[in-house]
C-alpha positions as a Markdown table, in Angstrom:
| # | Residue | x | y | z |
|---|---|---|---|---|
| 1 | Met | 1.7 | 11.2 | -21.7 |
| 2 | Met | 1.5 | 14.1 | -19.4 |
| 3 | Ile | 2.0 | 13.8 | -15.8 |
| 4 | Ala | -0.6 | 16.0 | -14.1 |
| 5 | Trp | 0.4 | 18.4 | -11.3 |
| 6 | Val | -0.6 | 16.6 | -8.5 |
| 7 | Lys | -1.4 | 18.0 | -4.8 |
| 8 | Asn | 0.7 | 16.2 | -2.3 |
| 9 | Thr | -0.9 | 17.1 | 0.9 |
| 10 | Ala | 2.3 | 16.9 | 2.8 |
| 11 | Leu | 3.7 | 19.9 | 0.3 |
| 12 | Phe | 0.4 | 21.5 | -0.4 |
| 13 | Ala | 1.5 | 21.7 | -3.9 |
| 14 | Met | -2.0 | 21.9 | -5.9 |
| 15 | Met | -2.6 | 19.9 | -9.0 |
| 16 | Gly | -4.3 | 22.5 | -11.2 |
| 17 | Leu | -6.6 | 20.3 | -13.5 |
| 18 | Ala | -10.6 | 20.6 | -13.4 |
| 19 | Val | -14.0 | 19.6 | -15.7 |
| 20 | Cys | -19.5 | 20.9 | -16.0 |
| 21 | Ala | -21.6 | 23.1 | -18.0 |
| 22 | Ser | -24.3 | 24.8 | -16.0 |
| 23 | Gly | -26.9 | 22.0 | -16.8 |
| 24 | Cys | -25.2 | 19.0 | -15.3 |
| 25 | Gly | -26.7 | 17.0 | -12.9 |
| 26 | Ser | -25.4 | 14.9 | -9.9 |
| 27 | Leu | -22.5 | 12.8 | -9.9 |
| 28 | Ser | -25.1 | 9.4 | -10.3 |
| 29 | Glu | -26.0 | 11.0 | -13.6 |
| 30 | Ile | -22.8 | 11.2 | -14.9 |
| 31 | Leu | -21.4 | 7.9 | -14.2 |
| 32 | Val | -21.1 | 5.6 | -17.1 |
| 33 | Pro | -21.5 | 1.8 | -16.4 |
| 34 | Leu | -18.6 | 0.2 | -15.9 |
| 35 | Leu | -16.9 | -1.7 | -18.8 |
| 36 | Pro | -15.7 | -5.3 | -18.3 |
| 37 | Ala | -12.2 | -5.9 | -17.8 |
| 38 | Ala | -10.0 | -8.3 | -19.5 |
| 39 | Asp | -10.9 | -11.9 | -18.9 |
| 40 | Asp | -7.1 | -12.6 | -17.1 |
| 41 | Gly | -7.4 | -9.3 | -15.1 |
| 42 | Ser | -4.0 | -8.3 | -16.5 |
| 43 | Val | -2.5 | -5.0 | -15.9 |
| 44 | Gly | -2.0 | -4.3 | -19.5 |
| 45 | Met | -5.6 | -4.4 | -20.5 |
| 46 | Thr | -6.8 | -2.3 | -23.3 |
| 47 | Pro | -9.1 | 0.6 | -22.1 |
| 48 | Pro | -12.2 | 1.2 | -24.2 |
| 49 | Glu | -11.8 | 3.6 | -27.2 |
| 50 | Val | -11.6 | 7.1 | -25.9 |
| 51 | Gln | -15.2 | 9.1 | -26.4 |
| 52 | Pro | -15.1 | 12.9 | -27.1 |
| 53 | Asp | -17.7 | 13.3 | -24.3 |
| 54 | Val | -15.9 | 11.2 | -21.5 |
| 55 | Val | -13.1 | 10.8 | -19.1 |
| 56 | Thr | -11.8 | 7.3 | -18.4 |
| 57 | Val | -10.6 | 6.6 | -15.1 |
| 58 | Ile | -8.1 | 3.7 | -14.9 |
| 59 | Phe | -7.4 | 2.0 | -11.5 |
| 60 | Arg | -4.0 | 0.0 | -11.2 |
| 61 | Asn | -2.7 | -1.9 | -8.5 |
| 62 | Leu | 0.6 | -2.7 | -9.3 |
| 63 | Ser | 1.5 | -4.0 | -5.9 |
| 64 | Thr | 2.2 | -7.9 | -6.3 |
| 65 | Thr | 1.4 | -8.7 | -2.5 |
| 66 | Asp | -1.2 | -6.0 | -1.1 |
| 67 | Ala | -4.6 | -5.6 | -2.1 |
| 68 | Val | -5.7 | -2.0 | -2.0 |
| 69 | Asp | -9.2 | 0.1 | -1.3 |
| 70 | Val | -9.2 | 2.6 | -4.0 |
| 71 | Gln | -10.9 | 5.5 | -2.1 |
| 72 | Tyr | -12.0 | 7.2 | -5.1 |
| 73 | Phe | -14.0 | 10.3 | -5.0 |
| 74 | Ala | -15.7 | 12.4 | -7.7 |
| 75 | Val | -18.0 | 15.5 | -7.9 |
| 76 | Glu | -19.0 | 18.1 | -10.4 |
| 77 | Ala | -17.6 | 21.1 | -8.7 |
| 78 | Ser | -14.8 | 23.5 | -9.0 |
| 79 | Leu | -13.4 | 23.3 | -5.2 |
| 80 | Ala | -11.1 | 25.9 | -3.5 |
| 81 | Asp | -10.3 | 23.6 | -0.7 |
| 82 | Val | -10.1 | 20.1 | -2.5 |
| 83 | Gln | -8.9 | 18.3 | 0.4 |
| 84 | Asn | -11.8 | 19.0 | 2.5 |
| 85 | Glu | -14.4 | 19.3 | -0.1 |
| 86 | Leu | -13.8 | 16.3 | -2.4 |
| 87 | Phe | -13.0 | 13.7 | 0.2 |
| 88 | Val | -16.5 | 13.5 | 1.8 |
| 89 | Glu | -18.9 | 10.5 | 1.9 |
| 90 | Glu | -21.5 | 12.0 | -0.6 |
| 91 | Asn | -18.5 | 12.3 | -3.3 |
| 92 | Ala | -17.2 | 8.7 | -2.7 |
| 93 | Val | -17.3 | 6.1 | -5.7 |
| 94 | Ser | -16.7 | 2.5 | -5.6 |
| 95 | Arg | -20.0 | 0.7 | -6.2 |
| 96 | Thr | -18.7 | -0.2 | -9.6 |
| 97 | Leu | -15.0 | -1.0 | -8.8 |
| 98 | Gly | -13.0 | -3.9 | -8.0 |
| 99 | Val | -14.0 | -7.1 | -6.4 |
| 100 | Ala | -17.9 | -7.2 | -6.6 |
| 101 | Gly | -18.2 | -3.5 | -6.4 |
| 102 | Thr | -16.4 | -3.4 | -3.3 |
| 103 | Gly | -13.7 | -0.6 | -4.4 |
| 104 | Ile | -11.0 | -3.1 | -3.7 |
| 105 | Leu | -8.4 | -4.2 | -6.2 |
| 106 | Glu | -6.4 | -7.4 | -5.8 |
| 107 | Pro | -2.8 | -7.6 | -6.2 |
| 108 | Gly | -1.9 | -6.8 | -10.0 |
| 109 | Ser | -5.4 | -6.3 | -11.1 |
| 110 | Val | -7.0 | -3.3 | -13.1 |
| 111 | Asp | -10.5 | -1.6 | -13.4 |
| 112 | Phe | -11.9 | 1.6 | -15.1 |
| 113 | Leu | -14.8 | 3.6 | -15.3 |
| 114 | Glu | -15.9 | 6.3 | -17.6 |
| 115 | Leu | -17.5 | 9.7 | -16.4 |
| 116 | Ser | -19.2 | 12.4 | -18.5 |
| 117 | Cys | -17.2 | 15.2 | -19.1 |
| 118 | Ser | -18.1 | 18.8 | -17.6 |
| 119 | Asp | -16.4 | 21.8 | -17.0 |
| 120 | Thr | -16.0 | 21.6 | -13.2 |
| 121 | Leu | -15.4 | 17.8 | -12.6 |
| 122 | Thr | -12.9 | 17.1 | -9.7 |
| 123 | Leu | -11.9 | 13.6 | -9.0 |
| 124 | Gly | -9.2 | 12.1 | -7.0 |
| 125 | Thr | -8.3 | 9.4 | -4.1 |
| 126 | Leu | -7.5 | 9.6 | -0.6 |
| 127 | Gly | -4.3 | 7.6 | -1.4 |
| 128 | Gly | -5.8 | 4.3 | -0.8 |
| 129 | Asn | -5.7 | 1.9 | 1.7 |
| 130 | Phe | -3.4 | -1.3 | 1.5 |
| 131 | Phe | -4.0 | -4.5 | 3.1 |
| 132 | Asn | -2.3 | -7.9 | 3.2 |
| 133 | Asn | -4.4 | -9.8 | 0.5 |
| 134 | Asp | -4.0 | -13.1 | 2.3 |
| 135 | Thr | -4.8 | -12.2 | 5.9 |
| 136 | Gly | -6.7 | -9.0 | 5.3 |
| 137 | Asp | -4.3 | -7.3 | 7.8 |
| 138 | Pro | -3.8 | -3.5 | 7.2 |
| 139 | Thr | -0.4 | -2.5 | 5.7 |
| 140 | Gly | -0.3 | 0.9 | 5.1 |
| 141 | Ser | -1.8 | 3.9 | 3.1 |
| 142 | Gly | -1.0 | 5.9 | -0.1 |
| 143 | Thr | -0.9 | 9.9 | -0.3 |
| 144 | Pro | -4.0 | 11.7 | -1.4 |
| 145 | Arg | -4.0 | 12.9 | -4.9 |
| 146 | Trp | -6.4 | 14.8 | -7.3 |
| 147 | Val | -7.0 | 16.3 | -10.7 |
| 148 | Gln | -9.3 | 19.3 | -11.5 |
| 149 | Glu | -9.2 | 21.2 | -14.6 |
| 150 | Leu | -11.1 | 24.3 | -15.3 |
| 151 | Gly | -13.0 | 24.1 | -18.8 |
| 152 | Leu | -13.5 | 20.8 | -20.8 |
| 153 | Gly | -9.9 | 19.8 | -20.4 |
| 154 | Leu | -10.3 | 16.1 | -19.0 |
| 155 | Cys | -12.6 | 15.3 | -21.8 |
| 156 | Arg | -11.2 | 12.7 | -24.3 |
| 157 | Ser | -8.4 | 12.1 | -21.3 |
| 158 | Val | -7.5 | 9.0 | -19.8 |
| 159 | Val | -6.7 | 9.6 | -16.0 |
| 160 | Thr | -4.8 | 6.4 | -14.5 |
| 161 | Ile | -4.5 | 6.3 | -10.8 |
| 162 | Ala | -1.5 | 4.0 | -9.8 |
| 163 | Tyr | -1.4 | 2.2 | -6.4 |
| 164 | Asp | 1.9 | 0.7 | -5.4 |
| 165 | Thr | 4.2 | -0.7 | -2.4 |
| 166 | Glu | 7.5 | -1.4 | -2.0 |
| 167 | Gly | 8.7 | -2.6 | 1.3 |
| 168 | Asn | 7.0 | -0.2 | 3.8 |
| 169 | Val | 6.4 | 2.4 | 1.5 |
| 170 | Phe | 2.9 | 3.0 | -0.2 |
| 171 | Ser | 2.5 | 5.1 | -3.1 |
| 172 | Thr | -0.3 | 6.5 | -5.2 |
| 173 | Asn | 0.2 | 8.5 | -8.5 |
| 174 | Ile | -2.1 | 10.1 | -11.1 |
| 175 | Thr | -1.2 | 10.8 | -14.6 |
| 176 | Ile | -3.2 | 12.1 | -17.7 |
| 177 | Glu | -3.0 | 11.0 | -20.9 |
| 178 | Arg | -4.3 | 13.3 | -23.5 |
| 179 | Arg | -6.1 | 12.0 | -26.8 |
């Protein structure tokens, strides 16, 4: 497993990974329908077989107490200013994730989707908004993370975005597994 270079907004250390040929359409055209999660909703679920023309994105809520709104964004574009260009409403993707397509993952749950490969795919999370699963009260936010790789570098890859809490510390990490 390869841990990608991740841009931490506090340190402005840019992650140098991205993926669209000139004939690509809109993001709605590259979304592949969400595959069903394991019946028991376990974190250890097995993702679908990796296809050569897709990127599998897995969302894991490792917290045992907090739910998380994944705040996931994706766009077919090589962005110069990822933080200001990726994280805009028209690039938000949550309609197929989490509880009833809300983008919210319950504690200990996993969900995933697949995106068609392109040579300019940029994807990431604002870090996730965490909240108490029982009361709905906000508890904190993670750190924005993204991945952008020129060429078709994310094809056949599994990108995992993991959200976790430890006390009052909220973390968000991205890893990339090449297959």
